[in-house]
C-alpha positions as CSV (number, residue, x, y, z in Angstrom):
1,M,136.7,106.4,91.8
2,L,140.1,106.9,93.4
3,G,141.1,109.3,90.6
4,L,144.2,109.9,88.6
5,R,146.8,112.4,89.4
6,A,147.5,114.8,86.5
7,R,150.6,112.8,85.5
8,A,149.0,109.4,85.5
9,A,149.6,107.5,82.3
10,A,147.3,104.9,80.8
11,Q,148.3,101.6,82.3
12,L,148.9,98.7,80.0
13,P,149.5,94.9,82.7
14,C,153.1,93.6,81.7
15,P,153.1,90.0,82.7
16,S,155.9,88.0,84.2
17,P,158.0,86.0,81.8
18,S,155.6,83.1,82.2
19,P,152.2,84.2,80.9
20,T,149.2,83.8,83.1
21,R,145.6,84.6,82.9
22,F,146.4,87.9,84.5
23,A,148.9,88.6,81.8
24,R,146.0,88.7,79.3
25,L,144.0,91.3,81.3
26,T,143.3,94.5,79.4
27,P,142.8,97.9,81.1
28,L,139.5,97.8,82.9
29,A,136.7,100.4,82.7
30,A,136.3,99.6,86.4
31,L,139.8,101.0,86.8
32,S,138.0,104.4,86.8
33,A,138.5,104.0,90.5
34,L,142.2,104.5,89.8
35,A,142.3,105.7,86.2
36,P,139.3,107.6,85.0
37,L,141.1,108.0,81.6
38,A,140.6,104.2,80.9
39,S,137.6,103.7,78.7
40,A,137.7,100.1,77.7
41,P,134.7,98.0,78.8
42,P,135.4,95.7,81.7
43,P,136.4,92.2,80.7
44,P,134.8,89.1,82.2
45,R,135.6,88.6,85.8
46,A,139.1,87.0,86.2
47,R,140.0,84.8,89.0
48,A,143.4,84.6,90.5
49,P,145.5,81.7,89.0
50,S,147.1,79.1,91.2
51,P,150.6,79.9,92.5
52,A,152.0,77.1,90.4
53,S,151.0,78.9,87.2
54,L,153.1,82.0,88.0
55,S,156.8,82.5,87.5
56,A,159.1,82.9,90.4
57,T,159.1,86.7,90.1
58,A,155.3,87.0,90.2
59,R,154.4,84.1,92.4
60,W,151.7,84.7,95.0
61,G,154.0,83.2,97.6
62,G,151.6,80.6,98.9
63,T,147.9,80.5,99.4
64,M,145.6,83.3,98.3
65,R,144.1,83.5,101.8
66,P,146.0,86.1,103.8
67,G,147.4,85.2,107.1
68,G,147.3,87.1,110.4
69,T,145.0,87.1,113.4
70,G,142.8,89.6,115.2
71,T,141.2,92.9,114.1
72,N,140.7,96.3,115.5
73,F,137.1,97.3,116.0
74,R,138.0,100.9,115.8
75,P,140.0,101.2,112.6
76,T,142.0,104.3,111.9
77,T,143.6,105.5,108.7
78,R,146.7,103.6,109.6
79,V,147.5,100.6,107.5
80,F,147.6,97.4,109.6
81,C,150.5,95.5,108.2
82,A,154.2,95.1,108.4
83,A,155.1,97.4,105.6
84,A,157.2,96.0,102.9
85,G,158.8,99.3,102.3
86,S,157.7,101.7,99.6
87,A,161.3,102.5,98.7
88,Q,162.0,98.8,97.9
89,R,159.2,99.0,95.2
90,E,160.5,101.9,93.3
91,G,160.1,101.2,89.6
92,K,157.6,98.5,90.3
93,E,154.0,97.9,89.3
94,L,151.6,96.1,91.6
95,L,148.6,93.8,90.8
96,V,146.0,95.0,93.2
97,Q,142.4,94.0,94.1
98,H,140.3,95.9,96.7
99,L,136.8,96.5,98.0
100,L,135.4,99.9,99.1
101,V,132.8,100.6,101.7
102,G,131.4,103.9,102.9
103,E,133.1,106.1,105.5
104,K,130.4,105.3,108.0
105,D,130.5,101.5,107.4
106,V,133.2,100.8,109.9
107,R,131.5,97.8,111.3
108,L,131.0,96.3,107.9
109,L,134.7,96.8,107.1
110,V,135.7,95.0,110.3
111,D,133.3,92.2,109.7
112,L,134.6,91.7,106.1
113,E,138.2,91.8,107.3
114,K,137.4,89.2,110.0
115,S,135.7,87.0,107.5
116,I,138.9,87.0,105.4
117,I,141.4,86.5,108.2
118,A,139.5,84.2,110.4
119,G,137.0,82.6,108.1
120,G,139.1,82.2,104.9
121,A,136.7,84.3,102.7
122,D,138.0,85.5,99.4
123,L,138.4,89.3,98.9
124,S,137.2,89.1,95.3
125,D,134.0,87.4,96.4
126,L,133.4,90.0,99.1
127,A,134.1,92.8,96.6
128,V,131.4,91.5,94.2
129,E,128.9,91.5,97.1
130,H,129.8,94.6,99.1
131,S,132.1,97.0,97.2
132,L,131.0,100.4,96.1
133,C,133.7,100.6,93.5
134,P,132.9,99.8,89.8
135,S,135.8,97.3,90.0
136,K,133.3,95.0,91.9
137,E,132.2,93.7,88.5
138,N,135.7,92.2,88.1
139,G,136.0,90.9,91.7
140,G,137.6,94.2,92.8
141,M,140.5,93.7,90.4
142,L,142.2,97.0,89.6
143,G,144.9,95.4,87.4
144,W,148.5,96.6,87.4
145,V,149.1,100.0,89.0
146,R,152.1,102.2,89.5
147,K,153.0,105.2,91.6
148,G,151.2,108.3,90.5
149,Q,148.0,106.6,89.5
150,M,146.3,106.5,92.9
151,V,145.4,108.9,95.6
152,P,148.2,109.2,98.2
153,E,146.5,107.1,101.0
154,F,145.7,104.2,98.7
155,E,149.2,104.3,97.1
156,E,150.9,104.3,100.5
157,A,148.9,101.3,101.6
158,A,149.4,99.4,98.4
159,F,153.1,100.0,98.1
160,G,153.7,99.2,101.8
161,A,151.6,96.1,101.9
162,P,153.3,92.6,101.9
163,L,152.2,90.4,99.1
164,N,148.9,88.6,99.6
165,K,148.2,90.3,103.0
166,V,144.9,92.1,103.2
167,V,145.3,95.6,104.6
168,R,143.0,98.5,105.2
169,C,143.2,102.2,104.5
170,K,141.0,105.2,104.3
171,T,140.7,107.7,101.5
172,K,138.2,110.5,100.7
173,F,136.0,107.8,99.0
174,G,135.7,105.6,102.1
175,W,137.3,102.6,103.7
176,H,139.3,100.1,101.6
177,L,140.4,96.5,102.1
178,L,143.2,95.9,99.5
179,Q,145.5,93.1,98.6
180,V,148.6,93.1,96.5
181,L,148.7,89.9,94.5
182,A,152.0,90.3,92.6
183,E,154.6,92.9,91.6
184,R,156.8,93.4,88.6
185,D,159.2,95.9,87.0
186,Q,157.5,98.7,85.2
187,C,157.4,98.4,81.4
188,V,158.9,101.1,79.2
189,L,156.8,102.6,76.4
190,Q,158.7,105.1,74.2
191,D,158.4,106.9,70.9
192,I,161.2,106.6,68.4
193,D,161.7,109.2,65.7
194,P,161.8,108.0,62.1
195,E,165.3,109.2,61.6
196,E,166.6,107.3,64.6
197,L,164.8,104.1,63.4
198,H,166.3,104.6,59.9
199,T,169.8,104.8,61.4
200,K,169.2,101.6,63.5
201,M,167.9,99.8,60.4
202,Q,171.2,100.2,58.7
203,D,172.8,97.8,61.2
204,P,172.1,94.2,60.1
205,S,172.3,93.1,63.8
206,F,169.4,95.4,64.6
207,L,167.1,93.6,62.1
208,E,168.1,90.3,63.6
209,E,167.6,91.2,67.3
210,A,164.7,93.6,67.3
211,Q,161.0,92.6,66.8
212,L,159.4,94.8,64.1
213,I,155.6,94.8,63.7
214,D,153.6,96.6,61.0
215,V,149.9,96.9,62.0
216,R,148.7,98.3,58.7
217,E,146.3,96.6,56.3
218,P,147.6,94.5,53.4
219,D,146.5,97.2,50.8
220,E,148.5,99.8,52.7
221,V,151.6,97.6,52.9
222,A,151.4,97.0,49.2
223,K,151.8,100.8,48.7
224,A,154.8,101.2,51.0
225,S,156.7,98.9,53.3
226,L,159.9,98.6,55.3
227,P,162.2,95.6,55.4
228,G,162.1,93.3,58.4
229,F,158.6,94.3,59.6
230,K,156.1,91.5,60.1
231,V,152.6,92.5,59.0
232,L,149.9,92.0,61.6
233,P,146.8,93.9,60.3
234,L,145.0,95.7,63.1
235,R,141.6,94.5,61.7
236,Q,142.8,90.9,62.4
237,F,143.8,91.7,66.0
238,G,141.3,89.2,67.4
239,T,143.4,86.5,65.6
240,W,146.9,87.5,66.4
241,G,146.5,89.5,69.6
242,P,145.9,86.5,71.9
243,V,149.0,84.7,70.8
244,M,151.5,87.6,70.8
245,T,153.4,86.1,73.8
246,D,153.7,82.8,71.9
247,E,155.1,84.2,68.7
248,F,157.2,87.1,70.1
249,N,159.6,87.4,73.0
250,P,158.4,90.0,75.5
251,Q,162.0,90.5,76.7
252,K,163.1,91.9,73.3
253,D,162.8,95.4,72.0
254,T,159.7,95.7,69.9
255,Y,158.9,98.4,67.3
256,V,155.4,99.1,66.1
257,L,154.6,100.8,62.8
258,C,151.4,102.0,61.2
259,H,150.5,104.8,58.7
260,H,150.4,108.0,60.8
261,G,151.2,106.6,64.2
262,M,147.9,106.6,66.1
263,R,147.1,102.9,65.6
264,S,150.6,101.9,66.4
265,M,150.5,103.8,69.7
266,Q,147.4,101.8,70.7
267,V,149.0,98.5,69.8
268,A,152.2,99.5,71.5
269,K,150.4,100.2,74.7
270,W,148.6,96.9,74.4
271,L,151.9,95.1,73.9
272,Q,153.2,96.8,77.0
273,S,150.2,95.5,79.0
274,Q,151.1,92.0,77.8
275,G,154.5,92.2,79.4
276,F,156.7,93.4,76.5
277,K,159.5,95.1,78.4
278,K,160.5,97.8,75.8
279,V,158.0,98.8,73.2
280,Y,158.7,101.6,70.7
281,N,156.0,103.5,68.7
282,V,157.4,104.9,65.4
283,T,156.4,108.5,65.7
284,G,154.3,109.6,62.7
285,G,154.2,106.1,61.3
286,I,155.5,105.1,57.8
287,H,154.4,108.5,56.4
288,A,156.7,110.4,58.7
289,Y,159.4,107.8,57.9
290,A,159.1,108.5,54.2
291,V,159.1,112.2,54.6
292,K,161.8,112.6,57.2
293,A,164.1,109.6,56.9
294,D,163.9,107.8,53.5
295,S,162.4,109.5,50.5
296,S,162.6,106.3,48.5
297,V,159.6,105.0,50.6
298,P,156.4,106.1,48.8
299,T,153.8,108.2,50.6
300,Y,150.1,107.7,50.3
């Protein structure tokens, strides 16, 4: 509903080093409010974990109930918060939840804000009941967002808001109450050419330090394979997907390989959303590797 800018990239959540329930969130269809390119169906509504379950870098910083007193019964487009400073969040992603009401529903906006600040109401509960955004199905959760994915007014408010403090802003869609729950460094998703990967694989230390994942099916691997890659068939994603952060180190460089490259790109983006800091998709898959980098690898 908020709309993507033309340069917006598909967002995939990178969790903090200590996985939480939010670390397992997949892109939301409700994120059409921010990212209309997202097409996955919305997952079951996720509730915020307790502060103790988060790492120091992604901790809520205390209770989920925002502090502050008083409201303005004639809100303007100005954000009512002590801005954390957008410049300080360059290269960051924010975990954001919000609710949206119509442009004429100023009284409702104020009443909802008062119920949070003075009455201890939860923004996610209010979003389910009152929000006009499709994200209401997930308690107003928009997931992890970065600069360039949101309309300017919402972006300015989100990147200037202190953690956990509910702030308001106005966009062309109406009035928003939003809350930044956590922040983290942006993940890096890159393509790597087969020739470059081939060069790296000649170094024994690379095979020891990098995490290499082949998402092809066993019959494909039987036809052609590369040394050092762990086979995790995409059809069995439901089995290995949920435990990726248990078996692999999100801090290490991770390379994903498939046949022609499309499936590995999907998996690479998913890994990125799970907090893997640097994920590389082998461009063109093993077919391109065989054609461009190593003719001893069979093609099929």
